[in-house]
Phi, psi and omega in degrees: 000132179227140181228130189176187177255155173261126176060036171223165176273158179308147180298138177259149177301146176244165176246037179287180181282335186288330175077020181283329176099342177238148170289152180285140176271155185276121183298328178297336182273342186286149183240133171237110181266110177245059189290131175297182178297166182306323187281340176080004186277135174276108187266008183289338166199177199278002173078009177286330181224160179274353177279155173301153177287155188277331181227142189291341177281358182271345187283155178289327183294326178287319175299318176290320171302310180299310179302311184297321181284333175295309184296322175299315178288325174299315178291332176287318177299318178299317185295312181299321178294319176294318179289329175295322176284338178283346179284157173275166188304314182299327178290317183296319175297320174291329183284322177303311180296322181295316181297318183289326178294308179302327177295310186287330176288318175301310176300330177295313176304306180300317175300314181294320179293338175288317180268354193305317193277355181266336185284148173291155182308314179299332182274331176307314185298331177275318194293321185299299176303316177297326173290314184291321178293319179290329172290320176305302183302317180295319182294313184283322184265337178246314186283318173318298177301322180295309177305317185289323173297320177290325185267011187295335177292336180265346179269144187298153177274155182297000000 
């Protein structure tokens, strides 16, 4: 997209009363290039009517973006699956344990943040480390073994 003058020289500074330093340009000589995409298709709407679409989900642009996001998510999940399959058994179990601990600690932090302002100060000092420590223990001793049992068919054998 280009904005400028056609077949004219650049504006020269003037010594006028306005003090802007540039001469006013002639609007008839300005060029505004709004070239569409390479294929020339207007993706702002489906082209069936000259009116704007009633819903953004009806536009071609939204459909293209939705398809692209879906392909990106599918590729990401496939990448994670192939990376998990390339790992050895010990690495797979370690990643499951880390994920379980991170998930349980994250839930504990969210729960604490909802009630933190309601707790008295003396209880706050004890509640935060106890909740995070309890979440770590729960994630590593309860959740991780359950997830490992459920994902056993995807984990390499010894």
